[in-house]
Backbone as JSON, one array per atom type, in Angstrom:
{
  "sequence": "MNEAEVNPELPEAEPTPAPPRRIAYRHRLPTRLWHWVNALTVFVMLMSGLMIFNAHPHLYWGNFGANFDQPWLSFRGRPIPGWTTIPSTYNLAAARRWHLAFAWLLVVGLILFLVMSFINRHAQLGSFDMRAAREKSAGAPIEIISPAEGIGWDMEAFAIVKGTKKADAARKVADWAVTKAASELYSKFYAVVAHPEVKNVPKNYPADAEARMAKVDFQKMADDRARVLAEWSKRYESKAAPKN",
  "N": [[142.2, 83.09, 144.09], [138.72, 82.09, 144.1], [137.54, 81.9, 140.71], [134.71, 82.36, 140.71], [134.03, 83.93, 142.51], [133.47, 87.03, 143.87], [134.78, 89.94, 144.03], [134.26, 92.28, 146.62], [135.28, 94.89, 147.08], [135.77, 96.28, 144.74], [133.89, 98.66, 142.28], [130.61, 98.4, 141.12], [129.57, 98.14, 137.9], [128.37, 100.99, 136.17], [125.21, 101.13, 134.87], [124.66, 101.23, 131.3], [123.47, 104.31, 130.13], [120.34, 104.84, 128.5], [119.56, 105.38, 125.2], [118.52, 108.86, 124.23], [115.15, 109.01, 123.52], [113.5, 109.84, 120.28], [111.21, 111.68, 118.42], [109.91, 110.91, 115.37], [108.23, 112.48, 113.2], [105.82, 111.26, 110.91], [104.25, 112.62, 108.94], [104.02, 116.22, 108.27], [102.9, 118.79, 110.21], [100.37, 120.54, 109.18], [99.45, 118.12, 107.76], [99.12, 116.46, 109.68], [97.08, 117.78, 111.25], [95.17, 118.43, 109.53], [94.17, 115.77, 109.03], [93.19, 114.84, 111.5], [91.3, 116.82, 111.81], [89.59, 115.79, 109.51], [88.6, 113.33, 110.26], [86.99, 114.23, 112.3], [85.34, 115.67, 110.98], [83.91, 113.74, 109.25], [83.06, 112.16, 111.14], [80.84, 113.78, 112.4], [79.2, 114.19, 109.89], [78.31, 111.85, 109.58], [76.95, 110.81, 111.79], [74.96, 113.14, 111.77], [74.03, 112.02, 109.16], [72.57, 110.0, 109.83], [70.56, 110.93, 111.12], [69.36, 112.64, 109.46], [68.44, 110.04, 107.86], [66.61, 109.0, 109.58], [64.46, 110.53, 108.81], [63.41, 109.69, 106.39], [63.27, 106.63, 106.26], [64.2, 104.8, 104.08], [65.55, 102.76, 101.62], [66.92, 102.8, 97.96], [67.28, 101.48, 94.8], [68.32, 101.74, 91.77], [66.01, 103.09, 89.27], [64.56, 105.02, 91.34], [63.3, 106.42, 94.23], [63.09, 108.75, 96.95], [60.18, 109.07, 96.96], [57.72, 106.59, 98.38], [57.77, 104.37, 96.5], [58.48, 101.31, 95.9], [60.86, 100.64, 97.48], [64.16, 99.12, 98.1], [65.09, 98.39, 100.69], [63.44, 98.79, 103.62], [62.73, 100.54, 106.81], [60.68, 100.68, 109.73], [59.04, 103.33, 111.3], [61.53, 105.27, 113.4], [64.59, 104.18, 112.94], [66.91, 104.61, 113.64], [68.83, 104.92, 116.9], [68.6, 107.83, 119.15], [71.01, 107.96, 120.71], [73.06, 107.88, 118.7], [72.75, 109.88, 116.76], [72.97, 113.1, 115.32], [70.98, 116.1, 115.62], [70.51, 114.74, 118.69], [67.6, 114.32, 119.59], [64.94, 114.2, 117.47], [64.84, 116.04, 114.54], [65.12, 117.22, 111.62], [65.49, 119.86, 110.09], [67.73, 120.84, 111.64], [69.6, 118.5, 111.68], [70.16, 118.61, 108.75], [71.62, 120.94, 108.63], [73.78, 120.62, 110.42], [74.98, 118.62, 109.1], [75.49, 119.96, 106.39], [77.16, 122.1, 107.01], [79.47, 120.83, 108.23], [80.04, 119.5, 105.7], [80.85, 121.62, 104.01], [83.37, 122.31, 105.65], [85.03, 120.27, 105.32], [85.32, 120.58, 102.77], [86.86, 123.19, 102.81], [88.79, 122.5, 104.25], [90.25, 120.83, 102.75], [90.96, 122.48, 100.8], [92.28, 124.37, 102.1], [94.73, 122.46, 102.84], [96.0, 121.88, 100.55], [97.16, 124.36, 99.81], [98.9, 124.82, 101.89], [100.36, 122.81, 101.15], [101.49, 123.48, 99.0], [102.86, 125.87, 100.01], [104.7, 124.88, 102.04], [106.44, 123.07, 100.3], [105.56, 120.59, 100.06], [103.92, 119.8, 97.9], [105.41, 120.1, 95.85], [107.67, 118.72, 95.61], [108.88, 116.9, 93.61], [110.67, 114.28, 92.11], [111.41, 111.41, 94.04], [113.71, 111.1, 95.02], [114.33, 113.76, 95.3], [112.7, 114.43, 97.12], [113.64, 112.75, 99.21], [116.26, 114.3, 99.98], [115.48, 116.63, 100.85], [113.72, 115.73, 102.99], [115.68, 114.06, 104.67], [117.6, 116.7, 105.34], [115.96, 118.11, 106.53], [115.65, 116.29, 109.23], [114.8, 113.99, 109.4], [115.07, 110.42, 109.99], [116.52, 108.98, 107.89], [118.47, 107.47, 105.12], [120.12, 107.85, 102.21], [120.68, 105.98, 99.48], [122.62, 104.66, 96.67], [122.18, 102.28, 94.14], [124.63, 99.69, 93.36], [124.34, 98.58, 90.96], [123.66, 100.47, 89.35], [121.56, 103.72, 88.87], [118.04, 103.63, 88.33], [116.01, 105.68, 86.15], [114.12, 108.09, 84.56], [112.79, 109.92, 82.04], [111.39, 113.25, 81.46], [109.66, 114.52, 78.74], [109.15, 116.4, 75.46], [106.75, 116.96, 73.16], [105.26, 118.07, 69.62], [102.19, 117.76, 68.6], [101.33, 116.21, 65.89], [99.81, 117.86, 63.11], [98.33, 119.59, 64.6], [96.45, 122.51, 65.51], [97.69, 124.78, 66.49], [100.17, 125.5, 65.91], [102.16, 127.27, 65.65], [102.1, 128.56, 68.16], [102.65, 126.08, 69.74], [105.34, 125.35, 69.04], [106.57, 127.72, 69.86], [106.48, 126.96, 72.62], [107.64, 124.74, 72.74], [110.44, 125.49, 72.03], [111.02, 127.08, 74.32], [111.31, 125.22, 76.29], [113.67, 124.27, 76.17], [115.46, 125.94, 76.7], [117.7, 127.68, 79.08], [116.42, 129.0, 81.13], [114.05, 127.48, 81.39], [115.02, 124.92, 82.39], [116.45, 125.67, 84.88], [113.84, 126.37, 86.11], [112.87, 123.57, 86.22], [114.65, 122.47, 87.55], [114.15, 122.86, 90.31], [112.59, 120.93, 91.06], [113.72, 118.5, 89.99], [116.79, 117.13, 90.15], [118.58, 116.2, 88.19], [119.02, 117.5, 85.24], [118.5, 118.97, 81.93], [119.85, 120.97, 80.58], [123.17, 122.03, 80.55], [124.54, 123.81, 81.96], [123.01, 124.2, 84.44], [122.93, 123.38, 87.65], [121.61, 122.52, 90.57], [121.4, 121.07, 93.13], [120.08, 119.78, 95.72], [121.15, 119.7, 99.47], [122.4, 116.92, 100.95], [121.65, 115.36, 98.74], [123.01, 112.42, 96.79], [126.19, 112.95, 95.43], [127.25, 111.93, 93.29], [125.24, 111.11, 91.82], [124.28, 111.42, 88.94], [126.31, 110.47, 87.54], [126.08, 107.76, 88.19], [123.81, 106.8, 86.93], [121.98, 104.68, 85.28], [123.1, 103.1, 82.11], [121.22, 103.61, 79.33], [119.86, 102.26, 76.36], [118.48, 103.69, 73.78], [117.68, 103.35, 71.29], [117.76, 100.42, 70.98], [115.8, 100.07, 72.99], [113.46, 101.04, 71.5], [113.67, 99.38, 69.29], [113.15, 96.81, 70.25], [110.56, 97.34, 71.36], [107.99, 95.96, 70.32], [108.1, 93.49, 70.81], [108.7, 93.08, 73.39], [106.32, 94.42, 74.61], [104.44, 92.28, 73.64], [105.51, 89.91, 74.84], [105.19, 90.89, 77.57], [102.02, 90.99, 77.32], [101.65, 88.24, 76.99], [102.63, 87.17, 79.48], [101.23, 88.26, 81.55], [98.74, 89.59, 80.98], [96.69, 88.15, 81.41], [95.89, 88.34, 83.8], [95.22, 90.94, 84.19], [92.53, 93.18, 84.54], [89.4, 92.72, 83.12], [88.57, 94.07, 80.04], [86.32, 96.35, 78.76]],
  "CA": [[140.97, 83.3, 144.71], [137.93, 81.35, 142.98], [136.93, 82.73, 139.83], [133.32, 82.59, 140.59], [134.08, 84.81, 143.88], [133.29, 88.53, 143.51], [135.71, 91.37, 145.06], [133.2, 93.28, 147.0], [135.86, 96.15, 146.85], [135.07, 96.57, 143.28], [132.66, 99.25, 142.37], [130.03, 98.02, 140.13], [129.65, 98.89, 136.72], [127.33, 101.55, 135.91], [124.49, 100.6, 133.8], [124.6, 102.03, 130.43], [122.15, 105.15, 129.9], [119.22, 104.28, 127.34], [119.57, 106.67, 124.2], [117.3, 109.7, 124.38], [113.83, 108.83, 122.45], [113.41, 110.85, 119.58], [109.9, 111.51, 118.02], [109.8, 111.08, 114.14], [106.88, 112.61, 112.77], [105.81, 110.84, 109.57], [103.77, 113.71, 108.21], [104.09, 117.6, 108.63], [101.7, 119.37, 111.06], [99.16, 120.59, 108.49], [98.85, 117.23, 107.41], [98.08, 116.03, 110.91], [95.78, 118.42, 111.73], [93.93, 118.09, 108.37], [93.58, 114.59, 109.2], [92.15, 115.07, 112.7], [89.74, 117.43, 111.18], [88.82, 115.32, 108.83], [88.0, 112.43, 111.12], [85.9, 114.71, 113.3], [84.07, 116.03, 110.14], [83.22, 112.52, 108.98], [82.39, 111.78, 112.27], [79.66, 114.46, 112.5], [78.59, 114.05, 108.82], [78.01, 110.51, 109.78], [75.99, 111.11, 112.82], [73.88, 113.97, 111.03], [73.26, 111.75, 107.74], [71.67, 109.33, 110.33], [69.24, 111.76, 111.75], [68.31, 112.71, 107.94], [67.85, 108.87, 107.35], [65.55, 108.97, 110.39], [63.4, 111.15, 108.2], [62.91, 108.71, 105.36], [64.14, 105.41, 106.46], [64.3, 103.77, 102.87], [66.89, 102.49, 100.71], [66.46, 102.3, 96.81], [68.0, 100.83, 93.95], [67.89, 102.15, 90.37], [65.23, 104.9, 89.18], [63.8, 105.22, 92.19], [63.65, 107.58, 95.28], [62.37, 110.03, 97.44], [59.12, 108.27, 97.08], [57.47, 105.27, 98.89], [57.44, 103.23, 95.72], [59.55, 100.32, 95.12], [61.94, 100.52, 98.1], [64.9, 98.3, 97.96], [64.98, 98.43, 102.16], [62.55, 99.73, 104.24], [62.58, 100.3, 107.75], [59.37, 101.3, 110.18], [59.37, 104.45, 112.55], [62.74, 105.98, 113.25], [65.33, 102.9, 113.33], [68.44, 104.89, 114.36], [68.35, 105.59, 118.32], [68.96, 109.2, 119.3], [72.53, 108.69, 120.8], [74.02, 107.63, 117.5], [72.39, 110.82, 115.91], [72.97, 114.57, 115.85], [71.03, 116.18, 117.14], [69.9, 113.42, 119.31], [66.06, 114.58, 118.9], [64.43, 114.22, 115.82], [65.07, 117.47, 113.97], [65.51, 116.98, 110.14], [66.53, 120.82, 109.69], [68.91, 120.74, 112.27], [70.7, 117.65, 110.87], [70.88, 119.13, 107.39], [72.56, 122.22, 108.73], [75.16, 120.13, 110.53], [75.68, 117.86, 107.66], [76.17, 120.71, 105.56], [78.2, 122.95, 107.76], [80.54, 120.21, 108.09], [80.57, 119.0, 104.37], [81.95, 122.76, 104.05], [84.58, 122.12, 106.57], [85.75, 118.97, 104.32], [85.85, 121.33, 101.57], [87.61, 124.02, 103.01], [90.09, 121.8, 104.88], [90.97, 120.27, 101.57], [91.76, 123.62, 100.11], [93.9, 124.62, 103.02], [95.79, 121.58, 102.68], [96.59, 122.19, 99.19], [97.93, 125.6, 100.02], [99.9, 124.73, 102.63], [101.05, 121.96, 100.39], [102.59, 124.38, 98.15], [103.58, 126.65, 100.81], [105.87, 124.29, 102.6], [106.61, 122.72, 99.18], [105.13, 119.38, 99.88], [103.34, 119.28, 96.72], [106.62, 120.69, 94.78], [109.17, 117.7, 95.92], [109.24, 116.4, 92.28], [110.97, 112.94, 92.18], [111.45, 110.73, 95.44], [114.9, 111.38, 95.45], [114.54, 114.97, 95.77], [111.89, 114.38, 98.43], [114.44, 112.24, 100.47], [117.43, 114.7, 100.42], [114.86, 117.5, 101.57], [113.29, 115.04, 104.35], [116.92, 114.15, 105.6], [118.07, 117.9, 105.59], [114.92, 118.45, 107.45], [116.03, 115.9, 110.33], [114.44, 112.44, 109.17], [116.3, 109.37, 110.27], [116.84, 108.14, 106.42], [119.73, 107.25, 104.42], [119.77, 107.83, 101.03], [121.84, 104.98, 98.87], [122.8, 104.58, 95.44], [122.64, 100.87, 93.74], [126.04, 99.6, 92.57], [124.05, 98.26, 89.62], [123.31, 101.58, 88.53], [120.35, 104.27, 89.15], [116.99, 103.62, 87.55], [115.83, 106.53, 85.82], [113.12, 108.04, 83.52], [113.2, 111.39, 81.12], [110.65, 114.11, 80.62], [109.93, 114.73, 77.23], [108.18, 117.33, 74.84], [106.52, 116.83, 71.52], [104.26, 118.53, 69.23], [101.56, 116.51, 68.01], [101.49, 116.39, 64.36], [98.19, 118.2, 62.89], [97.55, 120.52, 65.65], [95.85, 123.66, 64.71], [98.21, 125.96, 67.07], [101.59, 124.98, 65.64], [103.18, 128.44, 66.08], [102.16, 128.42, 69.67], [103.26, 124.77, 70.2], [106.53, 125.84, 68.8], [107.06, 128.7, 71.03], [106.54, 126.65, 74.06], [108.85, 123.87, 72.79], [111.69, 126.38, 72.08], [111.12, 127.85, 75.56], [111.48, 124.13, 77.02], [115.18, 123.57, 76.02], [116.23, 126.94, 77.09], [118.32, 127.67, 80.61], [115.61, 129.31, 82.05], [113.32, 126.38, 81.74], [115.83, 123.96, 83.18], [116.41, 126.24, 86.1], [112.46, 125.97, 86.99], [112.7, 122.12, 86.5], [115.73, 122.17, 88.77], [113.64, 123.1, 91.76], [111.87, 119.51, 91.23], [114.75, 117.42, 89.79], [118.23, 117.13, 90.39], [119.38, 116.17, 86.86], [118.12, 118.58, 84.25], [119.01, 119.13, 80.46], [120.79, 122.23, 80.07], [124.61, 121.37, 81.33], [124.96, 124.78, 83.17], [122.1, 124.32, 85.69], [122.97, 122.72, 88.57], [120.73, 122.8, 91.73], [121.43, 119.73, 93.71], [119.85, 120.06, 97.21], [121.68, 119.29, 100.33], [122.33, 115.57, 101.44], [121.35, 114.58, 97.57], [124.19, 112.11, 96.44], [126.91, 113.94, 94.47], [127.57, 110.9, 92.08], [124.16, 110.36, 91.17], [124.31, 111.49, 87.69], [127.41, 109.75, 86.73], [125.97, 106.38, 88.17], [122.87, 106.52, 86.43], [121.84, 103.24, 84.35], [122.85, 103.37, 80.87], [120.03, 102.77, 78.47], [120.18, 102.26, 74.85], [116.79, 104.12, 73.49], [117.46, 102.58, 70.02], [117.57, 99.1, 71.16], [114.42, 99.72, 73.21], [112.76, 101.18, 70.26], [113.89, 98.18, 68.25], [112.45, 95.77, 70.85], [109.23, 97.64, 71.87], [106.79, 95.42, 70.05], [108.53, 92.16, 71.19], [108.39, 93.42, 74.92], [104.83, 94.23, 74.71], [103.94, 90.76, 73.22], [106.07, 88.98, 75.97], [104.31, 91.27, 78.86], [100.99, 90.61, 77.05], [101.67, 86.98, 77.16], [102.56, 86.8, 80.86], [100.32, 89.2, 82.8], [97.59, 90.06, 80.46], [95.42, 87.26, 81.72], [95.49, 88.96, 85.22], [94.6, 92.2, 84.15], [91.08, 93.42, 84.5], [88.87, 92.67, 81.91], [88.3, 95.23, 79.02], [84.9, 96.43, 78.68]],
  "C": [[139.8, 82.65, 143.53], [137.44, 82.41, 142.01], [135.42, 83.21, 139.83], [132.97, 83.59, 141.93], [134.04, 86.31, 143.11], [133.8, 89.37, 144.44], [135.08, 92.28, 145.5], [133.84, 94.76, 146.97], [135.77, 97.08, 145.68], [134.43, 97.43, 143.16], [131.84, 98.6, 140.99], [129.92, 98.7, 138.8], [128.31, 99.69, 136.58], [126.22, 101.34, 134.83], [124.41, 101.7, 132.67], [123.35, 102.79, 130.03], [121.33, 104.67, 128.6], [119.49, 105.77, 126.36], [118.36, 107.35, 124.24], [116.07, 109.29, 123.25], [113.67, 110.14, 121.68], [112.23, 110.66, 118.61], [110.18, 111.89, 116.48], [108.44, 111.07, 113.69], [106.81, 111.97, 111.31], [104.99, 111.9, 108.61], [103.98, 115.29, 109.17], [102.84, 118.03, 109.56], [100.68, 119.66, 110.4], [98.57, 119.33, 108.24], [98.32, 116.46, 108.49], [97.12, 116.37, 111.36], [94.69, 118.37, 110.67], [93.36, 116.76, 108.59], [92.72, 114.38, 110.33], [90.99, 115.67, 112.48], [88.77, 116.96, 110.57], [87.99, 114.01, 109.49], [86.81, 113.26, 111.95], [84.85, 115.08, 112.24], [83.37, 114.75, 109.43], [82.46, 111.86, 110.0], [80.95, 112.36, 112.56], [78.67, 114.23, 111.31], [77.76, 112.79, 109.08], [76.47, 110.49, 110.61], [74.64, 111.94, 112.42], [73.21, 113.43, 110.29], [72.58, 110.66, 108.64], [70.58, 109.71, 110.67], [68.47, 111.88, 110.38], [67.85, 111.24, 107.56], [66.84, 108.32, 108.15], [64.42, 109.5, 109.59], [62.63, 110.7, 107.24], [63.91, 107.56, 105.41], [63.9, 104.38, 105.35], [65.38, 103.77, 101.91], [66.3, 102.22, 99.24], [67.43, 102.01, 96.11], [67.54, 101.21, 92.47], [67.26, 103.15, 90.12], [64.4, 104.83, 89.94], [64.27, 105.85, 93.46], [62.82, 108.33, 95.5], [61.18, 109.79, 97.57], [58.88, 107.04, 97.9], [57.33, 104.11, 98.07], [58.69, 102.37, 95.45], [61.23, 100.44, 96.11], [62.82, 99.44, 97.97], [65.11, 97.67, 99.57], [64.28, 99.26, 102.66], [62.35, 99.29, 105.82], [61.33, 101.16, 108.54], [60.21, 102.14, 111.24], [60.59, 104.95, 112.35], [63.88, 104.93, 113.75], [66.41, 103.6, 113.81], [68.26, 105.41, 115.77], [69.04, 106.89, 118.19], [70.37, 109.34, 119.69], [73.62, 108.08, 120.04], [73.79, 108.9, 116.51], [72.95, 112.3, 116.26], [71.9, 115.44, 115.01], [70.4, 114.89, 117.42], [68.33, 113.06, 119.53], [65.78, 114.38, 117.79], [64.13, 115.79, 115.46], [65.6, 117.28, 112.8], [66.27, 118.42, 109.78], [67.84, 121.03, 110.39], [70.22, 119.94, 111.7], [71.06, 117.88, 109.83], [71.67, 120.12, 107.72], [73.86, 121.85, 109.48], [75.68, 119.31, 109.73], [76.4, 118.95, 106.79], [77.17, 121.69, 105.84], [79.53, 121.96, 107.88], [81.02, 119.5, 106.85], [81.38, 120.35, 104.07], [83.06, 122.77, 104.59], [85.39, 121.19, 105.76], [86.14, 119.84, 103.32], [87.11, 122.24, 101.74], [88.95, 123.59, 103.62], [91.19, 121.5, 103.75], [91.8, 121.6, 101.0], [92.61, 124.14, 100.89], [95.08, 123.88, 103.0], [96.58, 121.61, 101.3], [97.28, 123.47, 99.4], [98.93, 125.48, 100.57], [100.94, 123.76, 102.23], [102.02, 122.62, 99.54], [103.31, 125.5, 98.91], [105.21, 126.04, 101.37], [106.52, 123.2, 101.61], [106.53, 120.88, 99.11], [104.5, 118.98, 98.54], [104.53, 119.72, 95.57], [107.67, 119.94, 94.98], [109.65, 117.47, 94.95], [109.27, 114.98, 92.77], [111.16, 112.67, 93.96], [112.49, 111.08, 95.89], [115.17, 113.04, 95.64], [113.98, 115.29, 97.27], [113.04, 113.87, 99.76], [115.5, 113.13, 100.9], [116.67, 115.86, 101.18], [114.35, 117.07, 102.91], [114.82, 114.89, 105.43], [117.56, 115.29, 106.04], [117.26, 118.39, 106.78], [115.17, 117.75, 109.3], [115.49, 114.48, 110.39], [115.46, 111.54, 109.15], [116.33, 108.43, 109.03], [118.25, 108.44, 105.86], [119.48, 107.43, 102.68], [120.87, 106.88, 100.12], [121.84, 105.11, 97.34], [123.05, 103.05, 94.96], [123.93, 101.06, 92.96], [125.76, 99.18, 91.14], [123.72, 99.54, 88.54], [121.89, 102.19, 88.74], [119.25, 104.4, 88.13], [116.59, 105.11, 87.36], [114.49, 106.95, 84.89], [113.38, 109.55, 82.82], [111.64, 112.12, 80.63], [111.08, 114.39, 79.07], [108.9, 115.76, 76.61], [108.24, 117.08, 73.44], [105.33, 117.7, 71.23], [103.26, 117.54, 68.4], [101.26, 116.87, 66.55], [99.87, 116.81, 64.08], [97.71, 119.33, 63.8], [97.3, 121.95, 65.07], [96.82, 124.9, 65.72], [99.77, 125.43, 67.09], [102.39, 126.03, 66.18], [103.3, 128.6, 67.42], [103.01, 127.17, 70.45], [104.84, 124.95, 69.92], [107.07, 126.71, 69.79], [107.3, 128.15, 72.4], [107.73, 125.42, 73.92], [110.38, 124.43, 72.91], [112.02, 126.85, 73.51], [111.71, 126.41, 76.37], [112.76, 123.67, 77.15], [115.9, 125.07, 76.33], [116.8, 126.84, 78.56], [117.32, 128.06, 81.62], [114.78, 128.28, 82.48], [113.95, 125.39, 82.59], [116.03, 124.44, 84.56], [114.94, 126.25, 87.16], [112.44, 124.5, 86.99], [113.57, 121.86, 87.5], [115.36, 122.05, 90.21], [112.58, 121.69, 92.03], [112.79, 118.31, 90.75], [116.01, 117.85, 89.65], [119.04, 117.15, 89.17], [118.25, 116.87, 85.87], [118.83, 118.64, 82.67], [120.17, 119.74, 80.44], [122.33, 121.9, 81.34], [125.07, 122.46, 82.36], [124.09, 124.98, 83.99], [122.51, 123.42, 86.57], [122.13, 123.21, 90.05], [120.25, 121.65, 92.49], [121.26, 120.05, 95.03], [120.79, 119.33, 98.18], [121.57, 117.74, 100.89], [121.75, 114.69, 99.75], [123.12, 113.7, 97.09], [124.75, 112.57, 95.14], [127.13, 113.33, 93.09], [126.6, 110.28, 91.29], [123.97, 110.41, 89.5], [125.39, 110.72, 87.04], [127.19, 108.14, 87.2], [124.48, 106.14, 87.52], [122.72, 105.38, 85.05], [122.09, 103.59, 82.75], [121.89, 102.81, 79.97], [120.41, 103.12, 76.92], [118.83, 102.42, 74.06], [116.82, 103.43, 72.16], [117.21, 101.17, 70.19], [116.09, 99.02, 71.69], [113.2, 100.22, 72.39], [112.66, 99.86, 69.33], [113.12, 96.88, 69.0], [111.02, 95.71, 71.27], [108.11, 96.49, 71.64], [107.1, 93.94, 70.78], [108.42, 92.19, 72.69], [107.07, 93.32, 75.55], [104.21, 93.01, 74.42], [104.25, 89.76, 74.15], [105.33, 89.41, 77.12], [102.88, 90.81, 78.62], [100.79, 89.0, 77.46], [101.82, 86.33, 78.72], [101.69, 87.11, 81.74], [98.88, 89.52, 82.06], [96.43, 89.39, 80.95], [94.89, 87.73, 83.18], [95.17, 90.26, 85.26], [93.13, 92.41, 84.24], [90.41, 93.53, 83.42], [88.37, 93.87, 81.07], [86.92, 95.22, 78.86], [84.7, 96.79, 77.14]]
}
């Protein structure tokens, strides 16, 4: 039989079913709701602000305003059409009420967002590695990897400023900062803490993270500080914003 011929008795292969689609939310529900409320709020404030502008269609620059003296830009009559304003007919008092009411909604929304951020620990996630572990545990389609060359890290530090007038109080805080209780509190936000007895590594956090942390010679860093800063200034200072 010719290889190009097809045996009609052989069943056709069934097509491979497409994998089920999975919705991966980039933000939590409170964040998404807050964004949509903000969009509505800004939209209403803009339209009510245009009606307020119709009441005094003059723009000022410098130490001028409210009066008709020396406007930077002036319009005659009511330049903004009613279909773009709230309300659509001229009513300065109503426009102000709309404007201020939604301004308060913007403030209340921010407060509620901050409260929810603490409730769902969005504002308490600490470092990016801790957040990655928690997001993965919550079902996020991500993988946490450890560079073979070593994991970069930084260190939180505590110091008492020389000459402080509250030396006794500062020493009490410093003494507490190195206790086990303090490390237990830190471990809610950071996987690796100073106290050796405190281990609070979240699920899906790399088990060998501490062992793979890059080795840092702090004495060498201190000795080379002036040279590194000078080289940095030489290479990049010209690209920085001008100093006032």
